[in-house]
C-alpha angles and dihedrals in degrees: 000000000000122000128175120198117202128184148119121286109286094019093121102259092136093046092051092044090053091050092048092047091053095043099042103026093234125137122252122219118195116191090197092055092046091050091050091048091050091050092049091047090048093227119169091260090042090058090052091047090051092056089058099040094046090056093045094248127134117255107252118251091242091062093044091050090049089051093050092047089053092048095049095048 
C-alpha cells in the first residue's frame, strides 16, 4: 500500500501518518523530518538544504528526490 499525505504545515500530516503506521503496520517517510535530520547531521545534502531553509526558500524538487533516492537505497 502506498499513501501520500499532502497539506500545509500544521495540517496534521504527521499525526495522520503516525495513526496509519500504528493501524496498518506500514512505515512513514517524512521528507521534512529527513531534511531536518540531514541539516542537523551536516551531510552534503543537509548543507544544501540549509542554504534554502535559512533564506526561507523551498528546497528544490531535485534535492528532495536525491535525498529520497539516498534514503531508499
